[in-house]
C-alpha positions, 0 to 999 in steps of 0.5 A: 070640836075637834081635839087630837091626840097630844102625839099627833101635835108633837109630831108636828112639832118634832116634824117642823124643828127638823125641817127648819132644822131647830130639832126639839127635846123631849122636854121642849115638846112637852112645853110646846105642846102645852103652849099650843093647848093653852093658845088654842083654849084662849083663842078658840075656847076648845082644847087642842089635845084629849090628854090631860095636862099634868103639874110634874117637877119641872112643869106641865106634861103630857104623860104619854108624851113624856113615855114615848120620847123619854128615851131621847133624854135631853138630845133632840129628837132627829127622827121624823115622826109619821102619823096616820091611816089606810085609807082606800089603799093610800097612805093619808098623813095625819097632818093633812087632816088637822083642821085650819084652826089647829094648824094656825095654834101650832104654826103661831107656837112654833114661831113663838117658841121656837129660839127658846130652849127647853130650860127657858120655856120650862122657868117661864111655865113655873112663874108665879100664877102660872097654871103649874103653879097654881096646881102645885100650891094645891098639893100638901107639899107643894110639889109636883106630883102629876096634879092634873091642870085644869083646862079652865085654868090655863084657858085663863092664862093664856087668854091673859097673855094674849089680851097683855102682849099681843092685844088680841 
C-alpha cells in the first residue's frame, strides 16, 4: 500500500495549476489534496496521503501543508515545487515515481475541481453530513479545533458521492 507525503501530492496540484494557467491558493490546495485523498480511499480502498486530515474552521486541513504554504496567504502559488531525490548521480522527480492509481486519482481530482475557487470548495466541505461536519459535530463547542477526521468517514462519504454522481 503506497501512501505519499501530502507535499508530494501538493506539488502535483501546484505544478498542474501553474502549467494550465490556473494557479491554486493555499486554501484551494488543501481542498484539492483532501478531494484526491477521498477519491483514492473510495476508489482503491487505501489512503493517498500519509498525514492525518484534520477539521479546522475552514474545512479539512493537512497541517504540514498549511504551515508550508501559509505565507502565500490568499494569493495563488506561482512557484513550481520540485520534489525528488538523488539516485546514481541523477535527480529523480518524485512525480515520476507516483504509481498509476495515484496519478489517475490526482488527474481526476484536478479535472473535477480545477474550475472551482477555494471558497466554493470550502463551502462544499462544510455541507451537512460531510466528514468535516461530522468531526466538528463531535466536539463540545461544535467548532473545528484541529479534530482528526477518520479515513473511514472520508472513504464512506466519497464512495457515496461516486455512487450517486458518477455511477462508478
